[in-house]
TORLOTOR-960835 format. One record per residue (C-alpha): x, y, z; chain; residue in one letter. Coordinates in nm, 3 decimals, padded with zeros to 5 digits. Example, Ala and Ser with C-alpha at 12.3 -4.5 7.8 and 13.67 -1.06 7.14 Angstrom:
2
       x       y       z ch aa
  01.230 -00.450  00.780  A  a
  01.367 -00.106  00.714  A  s
END
This chain:
100
       x       y       z ch aa
 -01.172 -01.181 -00.158  A  m
 -01.543 -01.084 -00.175  A  r
 -01.720 -01.121 -00.497  A  h
 -02.077 -01.013 -00.579  A  q
 -02.339 -01.283 -00.607  A  a
 -02.288 -01.270 -00.982  A  s
 -01.926 -01.380 -00.951  A  g
 -01.792 -01.037 -01.044  A  h
 -01.552 -00.825 -00.832  A  l
 -01.744 -00.578 -00.621  A  d
 -01.645 -00.205 -00.596  A  d
 -01.463 -00.259 -00.262  A  g
 -01.246 -00.535 -00.413  A  v
 -01.178 -00.325 -00.723  A  l
 -01.084 -00.017 -00.512  A  l
 -00.837 -00.218 -00.293  A  r
 -00.702 -00.375 -00.615  A  y
 -00.637 -00.021 -00.766  A  l
 -00.472  00.091 -00.437  A  d
 -00.258 -00.218 -00.412  A  g
 -00.419 -00.315 -00.077  A  e
 -00.502 -00.686 -00.161  A  l
 -00.281 -00.952 -00.039  A  t
 -00.057 -01.120 -00.299  A  g
 -00.301 -01.412 -00.345  A  r
 -00.602 -01.178 -00.363  A  e
 -00.411 -00.952 -00.622  A  m
 -00.335 -01.257 -00.842  A  r
 -00.702 -01.369 -00.840  A  r
 -00.840 -01.031 -00.910  A  a
 -00.584 -00.974 -01.195  A  r
 -00.685 -01.314 -01.342  A  a
 -01.051 -01.229 -01.313  A  h
 -01.002 -00.883 -01.473  A  l
 -00.806 -01.036 -01.763  A  e
 -01.106 -01.269 -01.836  A  a
 -01.406 -01.042 -01.752  A  c
 -01.501 -00.736 -01.964  A  w
 -01.765 -00.627 -01.719  A  q
 -01.517 -00.599 -01.433  A  c
 -01.263 -00.428 -01.645  A  r
 -01.528 -00.164 -01.741  A  c
 -01.616 -00.127 -01.374  A  a
 -01.250 -00.085 -01.287  A  r
 -01.206  00.181 -01.559  A  e
 -01.522  00.364 -01.433  A  a
 -01.372  00.370 -01.082  A  l
 -01.044  00.496 -01.204  A  e
 -01.228  00.771 -01.398  A  s
 -01.436  00.866 -01.092  A  t
 -01.128  00.893 -00.866  A  v
 -00.957  01.090 -01.140  A  a
 -01.259  01.323 -01.160  A  d
 -01.262  01.364 -00.774  A  c
 -00.893  01.452 -00.765  A  i
 -00.938  01.715 -01.050  A  e
 -01.240  01.863 -00.881  A  y
 -01.047  01.890 -00.547  A  r
 -00.757  02.047 -00.723  A  r
 -00.950  02.303 -00.928  A  k
 -01.251  02.385 -00.696  A  v
 -01.191  02.293 -00.339  A  l
 -00.809  02.358 -00.306  A  a
 -00.848  02.734 -00.319  A  a
 -01.082  02.730 -00.024  A  g
 -00.910  02.475  00.187  A  l
 -00.648  02.567  00.453  A  p
 -00.307  02.431  00.398  A  e
 -00.242  02.107  00.596  A  p
 -00.013  02.148  00.904  A  p
  00.348  02.110  00.798  A  g
  00.269  02.192  00.442  A  g
  00.533  02.374  00.222  A  p
  00.418  02.728  00.308  A  t
  00.421  02.653  00.680  A  s
  00.774  02.515  00.654  A  r
  00.889  02.819  00.470  A  i
  00.745  03.055  00.718  A  l
  00.912  02.856  01.002  A  q
  01.247  02.869  00.830  A  r
  01.204  03.247  00.774  A  e
  01.109  03.307  01.136  A  r
  01.415  03.120  01.237  A  g
  01.639  03.333  01.032  A  r
  01.486  03.655  01.161  A  n
  01.500  03.562  01.524  A  a
  01.776  03.677  01.756  A  l
  02.002  03.383  01.885  A  p
  01.918  03.304  02.239  A  m
  02.287  03.342  02.346  A  r
  02.281  03.697  02.202  A  g
  01.964  03.779  02.404  A  i
  02.107  03.660  02.724  A  s
  02.432  03.852  02.678  A  l
  02.215  04.164  02.610  A  c
  02.029  04.111  02.937  A  n
  02.359  04.075  03.126  A  k
  02.492  04.400  02.978  A  k
  02.169  04.593  03.087  A  l
  02.191  04.482  03.444  A  r
END
């Protein structure tokens, strides 16, 4: 686990801690350090606040202008509706046989 030269957790370690991406040993060491260090707890809270602000900004501002990701809920609904309105393949082949 990397620390800054000052002995404090750097932002990368704090982000991995918050995301649960540290190994078990690294997680225990980071947790123990955070319990003892006000400066790193404040840095953790600032990162959490920044992430929350980014999520809120994306939800309020960017989401309206972004296309829906492939396979999103609207796309699945449209695919389901298209499937309901489509003629079954067997029925189409029967129609073709009758027309000949």
